[in-house]
C-alpha positions in Angstrom: 167.0 72.2 150.7 164.0 74.3 149.7 160.6 74.3 151.5 157.3 74.9 150.3 154.2 75.9 152.2 151.4 73.6 151.4 147.9 75.3 151.0 145.3 74.2 153.3 143.2 72.2 150.8 146.2 70.2 149.8 146.3 66.5 151.4 150.0 66.5 152.7 150.2 62.7 153.0 149.6 62.1 149.3 152.0 64.9 148.2 155.0 63.7 146.1 157.9 65.3 144.4 160.1 63.6 141.7 163.1 64.8 139.9 163.9 63.3 136.5 165.8 64.5 133.5 166.3 67.8 135.3 162.6 68.4 136.0 161.1 68.5 139.3 157.5 67.3 139.3 155.4 68.0 142.3 151.9 66.4 142.7 149.6 67.9 145.3 146.2 66.3 145.5 143.5 68.2 146.9 141.4 67.0 149.9 138.1 65.5 149.4 135.7 68.4 150.5 133.3 67.2 153.1 129.7 67.1 152.0 127.5 69.7 153.6 125.3 68.1 156.1 121.6 68.5 155.2 119.2 69.4 158.1 115.5 69.8 158.2 114.2 72.9 159.9 110.4 73.1 160.5 108.6 76.5 160.3 105.7 77.3 162.5 
């Protein structure tokens, strides 16, 4: 068995691996980046 460490921006719950016809296909979807929160700052 071989282990691979996933990058932080990958969704481990949706990562899949498939071995077919001698080819290993690994799908590692990226996490959806959270939108930056906008904040209004008043300047006096």
